[in-house]
C-alpha positions as CSV (number, residue, x, y, z in Angstrom):
1,X,-0.4,0.4,0.0
2,X,2.8,2.4,0.6
3,X,5.0,1.8,-2.1
4,X,2.0,2.6,-4.3
5,X,1.3,5.1,-3.3
6,X,4.6,6.9,-2.6
7,X,5.1,6.0,-6.3
8,X,1.3,8.1,-6.9
9,X,3.2,11.3,-4.7
10,X,1.0,10.4,-2.4
11,X,-0.1,11.2,1.4
12,X,0.3,7.1,2.1
13,X,-1.9,8.0,5.9
14,X,-5.4,6.4,4.3
15,X,-2.7,3.3,3.0
16,X,-1.6,3.2,7.2
17,X,-5.2,3.0,8.2
18,X,-6.0,0.6,5.6
19,X,-2.9,-1.8,6.2
20,X,-4.0,-2.4,9.1
21,X,-7.3,-3.1,9.0
22,X,-7.0,-5.6,6.6
23,X,-4.3,-6.7,9.6
24,X,-7.0,-6.8,11.6
25,X,-5.1,-3.5,14.2
26,X,-8.5,-1.8,14.5
27,X,-7.0,0.5,17.3
28,X,-3.9,1.0,15.1
29,X,-6.4,2.2,12.7
30,X,-8.1,3.7,14.5
31,X,-5.5,5.9,15.7
32,X,-3.8,6.7,12.4
33,X,-7.5,7.6,11.1
34,X,-7.3,9.7,13.8
35,X,-3.8,11.5,12.6
36,X,-5.6,11.0,9.6
37,X,-8.3,13.4,10.3
38,X,-6.1,16.6,11.1
39,X,-4.8,16.5,7.9
40,X,-8.1,16.1,6.2
41,X,-8.3,13.6,3.9
42,X,-10.7,11.0,3.0
43,X,-9.0,7.1,3.3
44,X,-11.4,5.5,0.3
45,X,-8.6,2.8,0.5
46,X,-9.1,3.1,4.3
47,X,-12.5,2.6,3.5
48,X,-12.7,0.0,0.8
49,X,-10.4,-2.0,2.6
50,X,-12.6,-2.3,6.6
51,X,-15.7,-2.9,4.5
52,X,-13.3,-6.3,2.7
53,X,-12.0,-7.0,5.4
54,X,-13.5,-5.9,8.9
55,X,-16.6,-4.2,8.2
56,X,-18.0,-4.7,13.0
57,X,-15.4,-1.1,12.7
58,X,-16.9,0.8,9.2
59,X,-19.6,2.4,11.2
60,X,-17.0,3.8,14.0
61,X,-15.0,5.0,10.9
62,X,-17.8,6.1,8.9
63,X,-18.3,8.9,12.4
64,X,-14.1,9.3,12.8
65,X,-14.7,10.4,9.4
66,X,-17.9,12.6,9.1
67,X,-16.7,15.8,10.4
68,X,-15.0,16.5,6.9
69,X,-18.3,16.9,6.1
70,X,-19.1,20.2,7.7
71,X,-16.2,22.2,6.1
72,X,-16.9,23.8,2.1
73,X,-15.5,23.1,-0.4
74,X,-15.1,20.1,-3.1
75,X,-12.4,18.5,-0.5
76,X,-15.9,17.8,1.7
77,X,-18.3,17.3,-0.7
78,X,-16.2,14.6,-1.9
79,X,-16.1,13.1,1.3
80,X,-19.4,13.1,1.5
81,X,-20.4,11.4,-1.7
82,X,-17.7,9.7,-0.8
83,X,-19.0,8.0,3.2
84,X,-23.0,7.9,1.7
85,X,-21.9,5.2,-1.7
86,X,-19.7,2.7,1.7
87,X,-23.1,3.2,4.4
88,X,-24.6,2.2,0.7
89,X,-22.0,-0.8,0.7
90,X,-22.5,-1.5,3.6
91,X,-26.7,-1.8,3.5
92,X,-26.5,1.6,6.4
93,X,-29.8,3.3,5.0
94,X,-30.4,5.8,7.6
95,X,-26.6,7.7,7.2
96,X,-27.0,7.5,3.4
97,X,-30.4,9.0,3.5
98,X,-29.3,11.6,5.8
99,X,-26.7,12.2,2.4
100,X,-28.8,12.1,0.0
101,X,-31.4,15.4,2.6
102,X,-28.5,17.2,2.8
103,X,-27.0,17.0,-0.9
104,X,-31.0,17.8,-1.6
105,X,-31.4,21.2,0.7
106,X,-28.9,22.3,-0.5
107,X,-28.0,26.0,-1.3
108,X,-26.0,25.4,-4.1
109,X,-29.1,24.5,-6.1
110,X,-25.6,22.7,-8.9
111,X,-24.8,20.2,-5.4
112,X,-28.9,18.7,-5.6
113,X,-28.3,16.4,-8.3
114,X,-25.4,14.0,-6.1
115,X,-28.3,13.2,-4.1
116,X,-30.7,12.4,-7.3
117,X,-27.4,10.5,-7.9
118,X,-27.1,8.5,-5.2
119,X,-31.0,7.3,-4.8
120,X,-30.2,6.1,-9.1
121,X,-27.8,3.3,-7.5
122,X,-29.1,2.7,-3.9
123,X,-32.3,1.5,-6.5
124,X,-30.3,0.1,-9.3
125,X,-28.1,-1.8,-6.8
126,X,-31.2,-3.5,-5.3
127,X,-31.1,-2.9,-1.7
128,X,-34.3,0.3,-2.4
129,X,-37.1,0.1,-4.6
130,X,-37.3,1.8,-7.2
131,X,-40.5,4.0,-5.7
132,X,-37.1,5.5,-3.6
133,X,-35.9,7.7,-6.6
134,X,-39.6,7.4,-9.0
135,X,-40.0,11.8,-7.2
136,X,-36.9,12.6,-8.7
137,X,-38.1,12.6,-12.3
138,X,-39.4,16.6,-12.1
139,X,-36.5,18.1,-11.3
140,X,-34.1,15.9,-13.2
141,X,-36.6,16.7,-15.8
142,X,-35.1,20.2,-15.4
143,X,-32.3,20.0,-15.5
144,X,-31.2,17.9,-18.1
145,X,-34.4,17.5,-20.0
146,X,-36.8,14.4,-20.7
147,X,-35.0,12.7,-23.0
148,X,-32.8,11.4,-19.5
149,X,-36.2,10.9,-17.5
150,X,-37.0,8.4,-20.6
151,X,-33.6,6.5,-19.9
152,X,-33.7,6.3,-16.0
153,X,-37.4,4.8,-16.3
154,X,-35.9,2.7,-19.1
155,X,-33.2,1.2,-16.8
156,X,-35.6,1.3,-13.6
157,X,-38.4,-0.6,-16.2
158,X,-35.4,-3.5,-16.9
159,X,-33.7,-4.1,-13.3
160,X,-37.6,-5.1,-12.1
161,X,-37.6,-7.0,-14.8
162,X,-40.4,-5.0,-17.0
163,X,-39.4,-5.5,-20.7
164,X,-42.6,-4.1,-22.1
165,X,-43.0,-2.1,-20.1
166,X,-38.7,-0.4,-21.0
167,X,-40.3,-1.2,-24.9
168,X,-42.7,1.7,-24.7
169,X,-40.5,3.4,-23.0
170,X,-37.2,2.8,-25.3
171,X,-38.8,4.1,-28.2
172,X,-39.2,7.9,-27.1
173,X,-35.2,7.9,-26.1
174,X,-33.0,9.6,-29.1
175,X,-29.8,9.8,-28.9
176,X,-28.7,13.4,-28.2
177,X,-24.6,12.3,-28.5
178,X,-22.4,8.9,-28.4
179,X,-23.0,8.7,-24.8
180,X,-26.2,8.4,-25.1
181,X,-25.6,6.1,-28.0
182,X,-24.1,3.1,-26.9
183,X,-26.1,3.2,-23.8
184,X,-29.6,3.3,-25.7
185,X,-27.4,-0.4,-27.3
186,X,-27.7,-1.5,-23.7
187,X,-30.7,-1.0,-22.9
188,X,-31.7,-2.9,-25.8
189,X,-29.0,-5.8,-25.0
190,X,-30.8,-6.1,-21.6
191,X,-33.9,-6.3,-22.8
192,X,-33.1,-8.3,-25.6
193,X,-31.1,-10.7,-22.5
194,X,-34.8,-10.6,-20.8
195,X,-36.5,-11.4,-23.5
196,X,-35.2,-14.7,-24.5
197,X,-33.1,-13.7,-27.6
198,X,-29.2,-14.0,-24.8
199,X,-27.3,-14.1,-27.7
200,X,-27.9,-10.9,-29.3
201,X,-28.3,-9.1,-25.9
202,X,-24.6,-10.2,-25.0
203,X,-23.1,-9.3,-28.0
204,X,-25.2,-5.7,-27.7
205,X,-24.2,-5.9,-24.8
206,X,-20.5,-5.8,-24.9
207,X,-20.4,-3.3,-28.0
208,X,-22.0,-1.5,-26.1
209,X,-20.0,-1.8,-22.7
210,X,-16.6,-1.6,-25.1
211,X,-17.5,1.3,-26.9
212,X,-18.0,3.1,-23.5
213,X,-14.8,1.9,-22.2
214,X,-12.8,2.9,-24.7
215,X,-14.5,6.3,-25.9
216,X,-13.7,8.0,-21.8
217,X,-17.1,7.4,-21.2
218,X,-17.8,4.1,-19.5
219,X,-16.4,5.4,-16.0
220,X,-19.7,7.0,-15.1
221,X,-21.7,4.7,-12.2
222,X,-24.3,3.6,-14.0
223,X,-22.8,2.3,-16.9
224,X,-22.0,-0.3,-14.2
225,X,-24.7,-2.1,-13.9
226,X,-24.7,-2.5,-17.7
227,X,-21.3,-4.6,-17.1
228,X,-22.8,-6.4,-14.5
229,X,-25.7,-7.5,-16.2
230,X,-24.1,-8.6,-18.6
231,X,-21.8,-10.7,-16.2
232,X,-25.3,-12.7,-15.0
233,X,-25.5,-13.6,-18.1
234,X,-22.2,-15.7,-19.4
235,X,-22.2,-16.6,-16.2
236,X,-26.2,-18.9,-16.4
237,X,-24.8,-20.2,-19.4
238,X,-22.8,-23.5,-19.8
239,X,-20.2,-22.0,-22.7
240,X,-19.3,-18.7,-21.0
241,X,-19.5,-19.5,-17.3
242,X,-15.5,-18.2,-16.8
243,X,-15.7,-15.4,-19.0
244,X,-19.0,-14.9,-16.1
245,X,-17.5,-15.6,-13.8
246,X,-14.3,-13.0,-14.0
247,X,-16.4,-10.4,-14.1
248,X,-18.7,-11.5,-10.7
249,X,-15.1,-11.9,-8.8
250,X,-12.1,-9.2,-10.8
251,X,-14.5,-6.9,-12.7
252,X,-16.6,-5.0,-9.9
253,X,-14.0,-2.8,-7.8
254,X,-15.7,-2.1,-4.4
255,X,-14.5,1.8,-4.5
256,X,-15.4,2.0,-8.2
257,X,-20.0,0.7,-8.0
258,X,-19.8,-0.2,-4.2
259,X,-23.9,0.2,-4.8
260,X,-23.7,-3.6,-5.9
261,X,-21.1,-5.2,-3.5
262,X,-24.1,-6.7,-1.8
263,X,-26.2,-8.5,-4.7
264,X,-22.5,-9.4,-6.7
265,X,-21.3,-12.0,-4.0
266,X,-25.4,-14.0,-3.7
267,X,-25.4,-13.5,-6.9
268,X,-21.7,-14.8,-7.2
269,X,-23.3,-17.8,-4.3
270,X,-25.6,-19.3,-7.1
271,X,-23.2,-19.4,-9.9
272,X,-21.0,-21.1,-7.5
273,X,-23.6,-23.3,-5.7
274,X,-24.8,-24.3,-9.5
275,X,-22.1,-25.5,-10.4
276,X,-22.1,-27.3,-6.7
277,X,-18.7,-25.4,-6.2
278,X,-20.1,-25.5,-2.7
279,X,-17.2,-24.1,-0.7
280,X,-16.9,-21.1,-2.4
281,X,-19.7,-20.7,-2.7
282,X,-19.9,-20.4,1.0
283,X,-17.6,-18.0,0.5
284,X,-19.2,-15.6,-0.7
285,X,-22.3,-16.2,1.0
286,X,-20.0,-15.6,4.2
287,X,-18.6,-12.2,2.8
288,X,-22.7,-10.7,2.3
289,X,-22.9,-11.6,5.8
290,X,-20.2,-10.3,7.2
291,X,-20.6,-7.1,5.2
292,X,-24.1,-6.7,6.2
293,X,-24.1,-7.4,9.7
294,X,-25.6,-4.1,11.0
295,X,-26.9,-3.4,7.7
296,X,-30.9,-1.2,8.3
297,X,-33.9,-3.2,9.7
298,X,-35.1,-3.9,6.2
299,X,-32.6,-5.7,4.7
300,X,-32.1,-8.2,7.6
301,X,-34.8,-10.1,5.5
302,X,-32.1,-10.7,3.4
303,X,-29.3,-11.2,5.0
304,X,-31.3,-13.8,7.5
305,X,-32.4,-15.6,4.4
306,X,-28.9,-15.4,3.4
307,X,-27.4,-17.6,7.3
308,X,-30.1,-20.2,6.2
309,X,-28.1,-20.2,2.8
310,X,-25.2,-20.5,3.8
311,X,-26.2,-23.4,6.5
312,X,-27.8,-26.1,2.8
313,X,-24.5,-24.9,1.3
314,X,-22.3,-25.7,4.0
315,X,-24.3,-29.2,4.7
316,X,-23.7,-29.9,1.5
317,X,-20.3,-28.9,1.7
318,X,-20.0,-31.8,4.3
């Protein structure tokens, strides 16, 4: 961690925290966090390491870094958004909602869309129902136009498997620029998969994702959803399963796709169990349970289901 950060010419305190978390020294991690706060460094690396390796201390780390949100300037905004992503990953919905409200009621109008983005990601990550974000359609339309609203409605419909509604909405979408053109093809691919035309769907999804990446436009978090759909479809087919598994295992960095971490682990567990790899399936289920151990009470039913699944998978493994 330190070597990599030195190459980047940055401060190594965030990496020190990450290392202490990984090594299982939460007290040392907290001490390093306190030192880091003096310099006002967000510490995204430390948070990512904590979620993966020691999620029990995540609430304390979030509490420790939260005072930075009260400062002014770009760094405070980035910190607030970063905290929302970590909170989304571990299912801390109360903290997420507080940050969403602070963005959407901000006197700085340009900050309000950040609240909309967090809501959208919560829906796409399966943490919230689509109703959680539907009331942003009107203000989003005023900011970005009705085409953006139509794209989002289509995305939500496909996310719920409602391909009929998605097809109706897609008729009115217009490819206003190259980004929209590629994303519209991704929507087309997703719809084809839901309709049973899997090969065509895979072709369209791959082409759209490749185009977004090659043009440098694929960094948006919304595009993570298309990549996840592709990974899930590939993993469901015998002839493409290895490719899909590689994507599920390594294609979603917790710092760039935090909203998908939980559902990714559950999907991975399902695929591995279907292959008879009960040991790896148990690891994926354990990871999910560990990360959501302190999740909001509305999410605990899914944690309990995962615990029952883990018992069943362990029985099969034994």
